Z-matrix of the N, CA and C atoms (Angstrom, degrees):
N
C 1 1.440
C 2 1.528 1 106.81
N 3 1.274 2 117.06 1 132.19
C 4 1.462 3 120.53 2 179.91
C 5 1.516 4 110.09 3 -79.24
N 6 1.319 5 114.93 4 165.19
C 7 1.463 6 120.10 5 179.25
C 8 1.516 7 110.38 6 -62.21
N 9 1.351 8 116.98 7 -36.73
C 10 1.467 9 119.79 8 178.02
C 11 1.517 10 111.13 9 -63.09
N 12 1.342 11 117.67 10 -39.86
C 13 1.459 12 120.52 11 178.11
C 14 1.521 13 110.08 12 -64.99
N 15 1.332 14 116.52 13 -42.78
C 16 1.459 15 120.78 14 -179.73
C 17 1.530 16 110.26 15 -62.08
N 18 1.322 17 116.63 16 -43.08
C 19 1.464 18 120.14 17 178.31
C 20 1.521 19 110.54 18 -63.44
N 21 1.313 20 116.07 19 -40.38
C 22 1.459 21 120.03 20 178.17
C 23 1.516 22 112.33 21 -63.03
N 24 1.326 23 116.91 22 -40.21
C 25 1.464 24 120.20 23 178.21
C 26 1.527 25 110.96 24 -65.86
N 27 1.335 26 116.32 25 -41.82
C 28 1.471 27 118.74 26 178.50
C 29 1.524 28 110.61 27 -63.28
N 30 1.319 29 116.42 28 -42.21
C 31 1.463 30 120.26 29 -179.88
C 32 1.519 31 110.39 30 -64.44
N 33 1.328 32 116.59 31 -43.45
C 34 1.464 33 120.41 32 179.09
C 35 1.518 34 110.79 33 -60.99
N 36 1.344 35 116.30 34 -44.87
C 37 1.461 36 120.37 35 -175.39
C 38 1.518 37 112.33 36 -67.16
N 39 1.309 38 117.40 37 -29.37
C 40 1.461 39 119.50 38 -178.83
C 41 1.521 40 113.38 39 -89.33
N 42 1.303 41 116.45 40 -10.12
C 43 1.467 42 118.85 41 -179.19
C 44 1.521 43 111.24 42 -80.69
N 45 1.288 44 115.91 43 160.30
C 46 1.466 45 121.02 44 178.88
C 47 1.513 46 111.11 45 -67.42
N 48 1.337 47 116.98 46 -23.79
C 49 1.462 48 120.00 47 -178.03
C 50 1.515 49 111.64 48 -71.28
N 51 1.316 50 119.87 49 -15.17
C 52 1.460 51 121.80 50 -178.35
C 53 1.522 52 110.92 51 -59.46
N 54 1.342 53 116.80 52 -37.95
C 55 1.452 54 119.60 53 -179.75
C 56 1.523 55 112.24 54 -72.53
N 57 1.321 56 118.49 55 -23.05
C 58 1.454 57 122.02 56 -177.73
C 59 1.523 58 112.69 57 -78.44
N 60 1.333 59 118.22 58 -16.97
C 61 1.464 60 120.37 59 -176.22
C 62 1.511 61 112.69 60 -78.24
N 63 1.324 62 117.22 61 -14.08
C 64 1.441 63 120.01 62 -178.26
C 65 1.519 64 112.15 63 80.89
N 66 1.318 65 117.79 64 12.10
C 67 1.451 66 122.37 65 179.90
C 68 1.523 67 108.96 66 -74.91
N 69 1.324 68 118.18 67 127.11
C 70 1.459 69 119.53 68 177.07
C 71 1.526 70 110.89 69 -60.91
N 72 1.298 71 116.02 70 146.54
C 73 1.463 72 121.64 71 -176.68
C 74 1.530 73 111.48 72 -58.20
N 75 1.352 74 117.58 73 -40.92
C 76 1.463 75 119.39 74 -177.02
C 77 1.531 76 111.54 75 -65.57
N 78 1.329 77 118.06 76 -31.16
C 79 1.468 78 120.50 77 177.59
C 80 1.527 79 109.43 78 -71.14
N 81 1.332 80 116.59 79 -42.98
C 82 1.465 81 119.74 80 178.20
C 83 1.517 82 110.69 81 -61.62
N 84 1.336 83 117.10 82 -41.74
C 85 1.461 84 120.30 83 178.51
C 86 1.527 85 111.10 84 -64.70
N 87 1.336 86 117.24 85 -40.75
C 88 1.467 87 120.23 86 178.30
C 89 1.520 88 110.75 87 -63.85
N 90 1.324 89 116.88 88 -39.80
C 91 1.464 90 120.02 89 177.93
C 92 1.527 91 110.76 90 -63.62
N 93 1.324 92 116.84 91 -40.57
C 94 1.467 93 119.87 92 177.81
C 95 1.524 94 111.37 93 -64.17
N 96 1.326 95 116.88 94 -42.62
C 97 1.460 96 120.23 95 178.15
C 98 1.521 97 110.83 96 -62.73
N 99 1.318 98 115.94 97 -41.69
C 100 1.460 99 119.74 98 178.87
C 101 1.518 100 110.58 99 -63.69
N 102 1.329 101 116.23 100 -42.29
C 103 1.466 102 119.81 101 179.79
C 104 1.518 103 110.81 102 -64.17
N 105 1.303 104 117.21 103 -40.96
C 106 1.467 105 120.67 104 -179.73
C 107 1.520 106 110.61 105 -68.73
N 108 1.303 107 117.24 106 -39.39
C 109 1.465 108 120.98 107 -177.29
C 110 1.505 109 113.79 108 -74.75
N 111 1.313 110 119.19 109 -30.01
C 112 1.453 111 120.48 110 -175.61
C 113 1.509 112 112.38 111 -76.01
N 114 1.332 113 119.52 112 -21.11
C 115 1.450 114 118.97 113 177.25
C 116 1.526 115 110.58 114 -74.30
N 117 1.347 116 116.60 115 -24.43
C 118 1.456 117 119.90 116 -179.46
C 119 1.523 118 112.73 117 -93.06
N 120 1.332 119 117.14 118 -29.90
C 121 1.455 120 119.69 119 -178.91
C 122 1.509 121 109.44 120 -147.59
N 123 1.302 122 116.34 121 158.93
C 124 1.461 123 121.15 122 177.92
C 125 1.514 124 109.36 123 -88.02
N 126 1.354 125 118.02 124 145.06
C 127 1.456 126 119.25 125 178.18
C 128 1.525 127 110.27 126 -68.94
N 129 1.329 128 115.14 127 154.08
C 130 1.458 129 120.10 128 178.06
C 131 1.513 130 109.21 129 -66.49
N 132 1.334 131 118.15 130 143.84
C 133 1.453 132 119.72 131 178.05
C 134 1.519 133 110.55 132 -64.31
N 135 1.324 134 115.66 133 154.31
C 136 1.462 135 120.89 134 -176.69
C 137 1.509 136 112.17 135 -59.58
N 138 1.327 137 118.70 136 -26.78
C 139 1.449 138 120.93 137 -177.00
C 140 1.520 139 112.83 138 -84.70
N 141 1.345 140 118.28 139 -6.91
C 142 1.456 141 120.19 140 -178.40
C 143 1.517 142 109.72 141 -68.12
N 144 1.314 143 115.80 142 135.14
C 145 1.455 144 119.14 143 179.21
C 146 1.515 145 108.89 144 -93.20
N 147 1.331 146 118.20 145 149.42
C 148 1.454 147 120.82 146 -179.75
C 149 1.522 148 112.44 147 -58.35
N 150 1.317 149 118.69 148 -34.82
C 151 1.452 150 121.28 149 -177.12
C 152 1.529 151 111.87 150 -66.74
N 153 1.332 152 118.36 151 -22.26
C 154 1.457 153 120.87 152 -177.17
C 155 1.523 154 113.27 153 -88.82
N 156 1.317 155 118.56 154 -3.50
C 157 1.461 156 121.15 155 -178.39
C 158 1.526 157 109.72 156 -82.47
N 159 1.314 158 115.59 157 160.63
C 160 1.456 159 119.52 158 178.75
C 161 1.526 160 109.38 159 -68.98
N 162 1.329 161 117.23 160 151.96
C 163 1.467 162 120.13 161 -176.80
C 164 1.520 163 113.80 162 -60.14
N 165 1.318 164 117.90 163 -29.22
C 166 1.463 165 120.12 164 -177.82
C 167 1.522 166 112.33 165 -76.53
N 168 1.330 167 117.07 166 -21.21
C 169 1.460 168 119.06 167 -177.04
C 170 1.524 169 110.79 168 -82.11
N 171 1.306 170 114.91 169 160.20
C 172 1.450 171 120.76 170 177.16
C 173 1.510 172 109.51 171 -123.55
N 174 1.304 173 115.56 172 -179.43
C 175 1.451 174 121.32 173 -177.93
C 176 1.512 175 109.00 174 -130.05
N 177 1.312 176 115.43 175 141.35
C 178 1.449 177 120.74 176 175.56
C 179 1.516 178 108.05 177 -103.47
N 180 1.311 179 115.75 178 129.08
C 181 1.458 180 122.04 179 177.63
C 182 1.517 181 107.53 180 -119.30
N 183 1.326 182 115.82 181 117.25
C 184 1.449 183 121.21 182 178.07
C 185 1.531 184 107.08 183 -83.26
N 186 1.320 185 117.20 184 122.87
C 187 1.462 186 122.33 185 -173.32
C 188 1.526 187 110.06 186 -113.50
N 189 1.309 188 115.33 187 124.18
C 190 1.462 189 122.48 188 176.83
C 191 1.528 190 107.74 189 -105.84
N 192 1.316 191 116.38 190 135.71
C 193 1.458 192 120.09 191 175.23
C 194 1.510 193 114.80 192 105.26
N 195 1.325 194 117.22 193 -0.58
C 196 1.463 195 121.28 194 175.73
C 197 1.517 196 109.07 195 -132.89
N 198 1.318 197 117.71 196 132.91
C 199 1.462 198 118.23 197 173.93
C 200 1.532 199 109.43 198 -72.29
N 201 1.307 200 117.00 199 160.97
C 202 1.460 201 122.56 200 -177.63
C 203 1.523 202 111.68 201 -52.52
N 204 1.311 203 117.57 202 -41.84
C 205 1.467 204 120.32 203 -176.09
C 206 1.535 205 112.67 204 -67.14
N 207 1.335 206 118.00 205 -12.15
C 208 1.465 207 120.84 206 180.00
C 209 1.532 208 113.31 207 -112.38
N 210 1.323 209 117.80 208 10.76
C 211 1.463 210 120.26 209 -179.28
C 212 1.521 211 112.86 210 -61.42
N 213 1.308 212 117.60 211 -20.64
C 214 1.463 213 120.78 212 177.81
C 215 1.540 214 110.68 213 -58.73
N 216 1.312 215 116.98 214 -29.24
C 217 1.471 216 120.27 215 178.68
C 218 1.531 217 110.42 216 -62.60
N 219 1.334 218 116.62 217 -42.02
C 220 1.470 219 120.25 218 177.85
C 221 1.520 220 110.33 219 -68.90
N 222 1.325 221 117.24 220 -40.02
C 223 1.469 222 120.75 221 177.60
C 224 1.521 223 110.93 222 -61.26
N 225 1.329 224 116.42 223 -39.55
C 226 1.467 225 120.32 224 178.70
C 227 1.534 226 110.77 225 -62.77
N 228 1.325 227 116.74 226 -37.26
C 229 1.466 228 119.88 227 177.48
C 230 1.519 229 110.32 228 -64.57
N 231 1.331 230 118.06 229 -40.92
C 232 1.463 231 121.06 230 178.26
C 233 1.535 232 111.17 231 -64.62
N 234 1.329 233 117.05 232 -39.09
C 235 1.471 234 119.66 233 176.59
C 236 1.525 235 110.13 234 -64.29
N 237 1.313 236 116.65 235 -40.25
C 238 1.465 237 121.36 236 178.55
C 239 1.532 238 110.42 237 -62.90
N 240 1.338 239 116.62 238 -46.82
C 241 1.462 240 120.19 239 178.94
C 242 1.527 241 111.41 240 -61.76
N 243 1.318 242 116.79 241 -40.20
C 244 1.472 243 120.24 242 178.19
C 245 1.531 244 109.77 243 -63.08
N 246 1.325 245 116.14 244 -40.00
C 247 1.467 246 120.96 245 177.81
C 248 1.523 247 112.92 246 -63.98
N 249 1.327 248 116.15 247 -27.01
C 250 1.473 249 120.67 248 177.20
C 251 1.530 250 111.95 249 -80.62
N 252 1.330 251 115.70 250 -4.44
C 253 1.457 252 119.61 251 179.19
C 254 1.515 253 114.83 252 91.64
N 255 1.319 254 117.97 253 16.20
C 256 1.468 255 120.40 254 177.04
C 257 1.521 256 108.19 255 -71.56
N 258 1.322 257 116.18 256 100.84
C 259 1.461 258 121.85 257 -172.48
C 260 1.519 259 113.59 258 -63.30
N 261 1.318 260 118.09 259 -29.41
C 262 1.460 261 119.97 260 -177.81
C 263 1.518 262 111.93 261 -63.93
N 264 1.336 263 117.38 262 -24.47
C 265 1.461 264 120.61 263 179.74
C 266 1.526 265 109.71 264 -69.18
N 267 1.336 266 117.01 265 -37.95
C 268 1.455 267 119.82 266 -175.60
C 269 1.512 268 109.57 267 65.11
N 270 1.321 269 116.58 268 -138.55
C 271 1.456 270 122.16 269 177.74
C 272 1.528 271 108.02 270 -84.29
N 273 1.329 272 117.83 271 114.39
C 274 1.474 273 119.51 272 -177.98
C 275 1.528 274 113.69 273 -59.13
N 276 1.317 275 117.83 274 -23.82
C 277 1.464 276 120.88 275 179.98
C 278 1.523 277 111.70 276 -70.03
N 279 1.327 278 118.18 277 -17.75
C 280 1.470 279 120.96 278 179.53
C 281 1.528 280 112.04 279 -79.38
N 282 1.313 281 118.18 280 -10.17
C 283 1.465 282 121.01 281 -179.24
C 284 1.523 283 109.40 282 -87.19
N 285 1.319 284 115.36 283 122.60
C 286 1.464 285 122.06 284 174.80
C 287 1.525 286 107.08 285 -101.46
N 288 1.301 287 116.13 286 116.16
C 289 1.454 288 120.32 287 -177.25
C 290 1.524 289 109.95 288 -99.84
N 291 1.328 290 114.65 289 133.39
C 292 1.460 291 121.52 290 -178.95
C 293 1.526 292 108.10 291 -123.94
N 294 1.319 293 116.00 292 121.15
C 295 1.466 294 120.55 293 177.90
C 296 1.528 295 109.13 294 -75.21
N 297 1.329 296 115.47 295 133.26
C 298 1.459 297 120.98 296 178.89
C 299 1.524 298 108.43 297 -126.56
N 300 1.304 299 115.66 298 128.23
C 301 1.453 300 121.90 299 176.54
C 302 1.533 301 108.52 300 -84.94
N 303 1.324 302 117.95 301 133.34
C 304 1.464 303 119.67 302 -179.89
C 305 1.523 304 112.21 303 -64.80
N 306 1.319 305 117.59 304 -16.18
C 307 1.465 306 120.54 305 177.95
C 308 1.532 307 112.17 306 -86.39
N 309 1.317 308 117.59 307 -2.25
C 310 1.462 309 120.60 308 -178.86
C 311 1.525 310 110.35 309 -60.94
N 312 1.334 311 117.13 310 134.69
C 313 1.465 312 119.17 311 176.94
C 314 1.537 313 111.86 312 -68.64
N 315 1.327 314 117.05 313 -10.15
C 316 1.468 315 121.38 314 -177.65
C 317 1.523 316 112.86 315 -97.70
N 318 1.322 317 117.22 316 4.77
C 319 1.461 318 120.61 317 -176.87
C 320 1.532 319 113.36 318 -55.82
N 321 1.339 320 119.75 319 -48.62
C 322 1.475 321 118.12 320 179.79
C 323 1.529 322 113.37 321 -61.16
N 324 1.328 323 117.16 322 -38.90
C 325 1.462 324 120.81 323 178.00
C 326 1.522 325 110.62 324 -65.04
N 327 1.322 326 116.39 325 -46.23
C 328 1.461 327 120.01 326 178.53
C 329 1.528 328 111.51 327 -62.14
N 330 1.327 329 116.96 328 -40.55
C 331 1.467 330 120.52 329 179.42
C 332 1.523 331 111.27 330 -62.48
N 333 1.327 332 116.34 331 -35.80
C 334 1.464 333 120.23 332 179.79
C 335 1.526 334 111.67 333 -75.14
N 336 1.316 335 117.87 334 -28.83
C 337 1.460 336 121.40 335 -173.84
C 338 1.518 337 114.73 336 -97.44
N 339 1.310 338 117.60 337 -28.88
C 340 1.465 339 120.81 338 -174.31
C 341 1.526 340 111.23 339 -102.86
N 342 1.332 341 117.56 340 125.16
C 343 1.465 342 120.04 341 -176.17
C 344 1.530 343 114.68 342 -84.27
N 345 1.325 344 118.48 343 -18.01
C 346 1.468 345 120.09 344 -173.22
C 347 1.528 346 110.57 345 -116.84
N 348 1.343 347 114.24 346 119.27
C 349 1.455 348 121.08 347 -178.09
C 350 1.519 349 109.80 348 -131.06
N 351 1.326 350 115.30 349 150.23
C 352 1.462 351 120.81 350 177.72
C 353 1.522 352 109.13 351 -138.30
N 354 1.306 353 114.08 352 150.33
C 355 1.462 354 122.15 353 173.78
C 356 1.519 355 107.07 354 -115.63
N 357 1.318 356 117.27 355 122.18
C 358 1.453 357 120.84 356 175.77
C 359 1.521 358 108.18 357 -77.54
N 360 1.325 359 116.03 358 126.19
C 361 1.457 360 122.34 359 178.24
C 362 1.521 361 106.59 360 -120.86
N 363 1.303 362 116.58 361 114.32
C 364 1.460 363 120.97 362 -178.71
C 365 1.519 364 110.06 363 -81.51
N 366 1.323 365 116.68 364 179.36
C 367 1.465 366 120.18 365 -175.74
C 368 1.522 367 113.72 366 -114.57
N 369 1.317 368 118.21 367 7.83
C 370 1.463 369 120.76 368 -178.98
C 371 1.536 370 110.72 369 -80.02
N 372 1.327 371 118.45 370 171.81
C 373 1.474 372 121.06 371 -176.90
C 374 1.537 373 115.16 372 -59.53
N 375 1.328 374 118.78 373 -26.23
C 376 1.469 375 121.29 374 -179.69
C 377 1.529 376 113.16 375 -95.91
N 378 1.315 377 117.27 376 8.64
C 379 1.470 378 121.10 377 -174.08
C 380 1.523 379 112.25 378 -61.76
N 381 1.331 380 118.01 379 -43.49
C 382 1.462 381 119.94 380 -178.79
C 383 1.518 382 110.35 381 -61.75
N 384 1.319 383 116.95 382 -46.09
C 385 1.462 384 121.24 383 -178.74
C 386 1.531 385 111.50 384 -59.71
N 387 1.339 386 116.66 385 -46.57
C 388 1.465 387 120.23 386 -179.82
C 389 1.531 388 111.32 387 -64.45
N 390 1.324 389 116.43 388 -46.51
C 391 1.467 390 120.20 389 -179.14
C 392 1.531 391 110.49 390 -64.06
N 393 1.315 392 117.32 391 -40.88
C 394 1.468 393 121.05 392 179.50
C 395 1.528 394 110.58 393 -62.42
N 396 1.335 395 116.54 394 -44.83
C 397 1.478 396 119.70 395 178.52
C 398 1.520 397 111.62 396 -60.66
N 399 1.328 398 116.79 397 -39.50
C 400 1.469 399 119.81 398 177.28
C 401 1.525 400 111.01 399 -63.99
N 402 1.316 401 117.12 400 -42.37
C 403 1.465 402 120.80 401 178.79
C 404 1.531 403 111.22 402 -63.51
N 405 1.321 404 116.77 403 -41.38
C 406 1.469 405 120.40 404 178.10
C 407 1.528 406 109.44 405 -62.04
N 408 1.324 407 117.08 406 -45.15
C 409 1.472 408 120.62 407 179.21
C 410 1.525 409 111.16 408 -62.80
N 411 1.337 410 117.25 409 -39.87
C 412 1.463 411 120.58 410 177.30
C 413 1.526 412 110.73 411 -61.09
N 414 1.321 413 116.50 412 -42.69
C 415 1.465 414 120.46 413 179.71
C 416 1.527 415 110.77 414 -65.51
N 417 1.316 416 116.77 415 -42.35
C 418 1.467 417 121.05 416 -179.79
C 419 1.524 418 112.78 417 -67.07
N 420 1.320 419 116.99 418 -31.55
C 421 1.468 420 121.42 419 -172.55
C 422 1.522 421 112.64 420 -103.01
N 423 1.316 422 118.14 421 19.67
C 424 1.468 423 122.74 422 177.76
C 425 1.524 424 111.78 423 59.55
N 426 1.325 425 114.83 424 43.66
C 427 1.456 426 120.94 425 177.74
C 428 1.514 427 111.17 426 -82.17
N 429 1.312 428 116.95 427 -170.52
C 430 1.465 429 120.92 428 -178.60
C 431 1.529 430 111.47 429 -64.72
N 432 1.308 431 115.93 430 149.57
C 433 1.469 432 121.26 431 -178.66
C 434 1.518 433 111.63 432 -101.78
N 435 1.338 434 117.27 433 -2.45
C 436 1.458 435 121.31 434 177.74
C 437 1.517 436 108.66 435 -141.34
N 438 1.326 437 115.68 436 125.60
C 439 1.457 438 121.22 437 -177.99
C 440 1.520 439 109.80 438 -137.60
N 441 1.301 440 115.02 439 150.19
C 442 1.450 441 122.55 440 173.62
C 443 1.526 442 107.69 441 -90.27
N 444 1.324 443 116.80 442 131.22
C 445 1.463 444 120.19 443 175.83
C 446 1.533 445 107.68 444 -80.94
N 447 1.324 446 116.07 445 114.78
C 448 1.464 447 121.97 446 177.26
C 449 1.519 448 106.01 447 -109.37
N 450 1.314 449 115.86 448 133.65
C 451 1.454 450 120.91 449 -170.94
C 452 1.516 451 110.41 450 -149.85
N 453 1.335 452 116.88 451 167.97
C 454 1.465 453 119.40 452 177.69
C 455 1.535 454 109.94 453 -59.90
N 456 1.318 455 114.84 454 148.84
C 457 1.459 456 119.48 455 -179.75
C 458 1.531 457 110.62 456 -63.28
N 459 1.310 458 114.93 457 149.62
C 460 1.454 459 120.95 458 178.06
C 461 1.522 460 114.38 459 86.18
N 462 1.292 461 117.92 460 -1.11
C 463 1.467 462 121.41 461 -179.82
C 464 1.527 463 108.58 462 -81.45
N 465 1.319 464 116.67 463 126.31
C 466 1.456 465 120.89 464 -178.06
C 467 1.519 466 113.26 465 -79.52
N 468 1.323 467 114.89 466 160.09
C 469 1.460 468 122.13 467 -179.42
C 470 1.530 469 111.83 468 -70.20
N 471 1.308 470 116.24 469 -39.42
C 472 1.471 471 120.12 470 -175.85
C 473 1.522 472 110.78 471 -72.26
N 474 1.311 473 115.29 472 146.20
C 475 1.454 474 120.58 473 -179.57
C 476 1.508 475 111.41 474 93.42
N 477 1.313 476 116.40 475 -121.04
C 478 1.462 477 122.71 476 -173.03
C 479 1.532 478 113.02 477 -52.48
N 480 1.320 479 118.10 478 -53.36
C 481 1.463 480 120.45 479 -175.09
C 482 1.525 481 112.43 480 -65.94
N 483 1.333 482 117.22 481 -43.86
C 484 1.466 483 119.74 482 178.17
C 485 1.527 484 111.59 483 -65.21
N 486 1.326 485 116.23 484 -42.52
C 487 1.463 486 119.67 485 178.79
C 488 1.526 487 111.18 486 -61.94
N 489 1.314 488 116.59 487 -42.68
C 490 1.459 489 120.98 488 179.29
C 491 1.528 490 110.66 489 -65.06
N 492 1.327 491 116.79 490 -43.32
C 493 1.468 492 121.36 491 179.24
C 494 1.525 493 110.46 492 -61.22
N 495 1.317 494 117.31 493 -47.20
C 496 1.465 495 121.00 494 -178.85
C 497 1.529 496 112.00 495 -65.30
N 498 1.321 497 117.30 496 -42.67
C 499 1.468 498 120.75 497 179.61
C 500 1.528 499 111.00 498 -66.44
N 501 1.331 500 117.17 499 -40.52
C 502 1.470 501 120.78 500 -179.82
C 503 1.522 502 110.15 501 -60.76
N 504 1.323 503 116.54 502 -41.49
C 505 1.464 504 119.42 503 -178.97
C 506 1.534 505 111.35 504 -73.64
N 507 1.319 506 116.41 505 -47.49
C 508 1.467 507 120.90 506 -174.91
C 509 1.527 508 113.11 507 -66.66
N 510 1.320 509 117.93 508 -39.51
C 511 1.462 510 120.60 509 -173.44
C 512 1.530 511 114.87 510 -102.24
N 513 1.343 512 116.99 511 -24.34
C 514 1.459 513 119.70 512 -174.50
C 515 1.529 514 113.53 513 -120.86
N 516 1.321 515 116.54 514 -12.16
C 517 1.462 516 119.44 515 -176.80
C 518 1.518 517 112.67 516 69.37
N 519 1.328 518 116.43 517 25.56
C 520 1.463 519 121.91 518 178.38
C 521 1.520 520 108.37 519 -102.47
N 522 1.328 521 114.61 520 129.86
C 523 1.464 522 121.19 521 177.90
C 524 1.521 523 108.32 522 -89.67
N 525 1.316 524 115.40 523 106.94
C 526 1.468 525 121.38 524 178.16
C 527 1.524 526 106.93 525 -99.87
N 528 1.310 527 116.32 526 111.95
C 529 1.463 528 121.88 527 -176.11
C 530 1.533 529 108.33 528 -86.12
N 531 1.333 530 115.71 529 120.40
C 532 1.454 531 122.12 530 -178.25
C 533 1.527 532 108.01 531 -111.63
N 534 1.325 533 116.14 532 122.83
C 535 1.466 534 120.65 533 -178.14
C 536 1.515 535 113.23 534 -112.31
N 537 1.316 536 118.77 535 9.61
C 538 1.473 537 121.75 536 -178.09
C 539 1.505 538 110.56 537 -63.57
């Protein structure tokens, strides 16, 4: 993000019109933090793995499909994966999760700026339908083209997750990474 973009985001966020856009407060705050942080340092490249970062640094994971008040569910999955020895997770406390609504007017900007995205996939009978609709909206709104499938612990790869991964790739060109 250039300095001009960062200044523009700060100006937008402080103006009275920010509330009229329908942008959730947490997204506006995340955009401001990103704008402030990018003038001091460059973001990590999309190919950088969490395990290769310095211990003091953290990671931002943009999460679609969970409201802010339920982000603890995604954090619990990361703690579970770390407990299983998934080295790429590293210290689960270093992951900062930000809920993003697919209806956000800032989705294309966030998709271009943020390298790490996740789709929350629940385990109830309507989970496939909800996750599929979110993926379709992401594709329509120029959202991220690669997402990590984050789901409740104990959910197997076969069935829902594999079907969703295959459909996302075949019909939308979205790479849904399934680690179950």
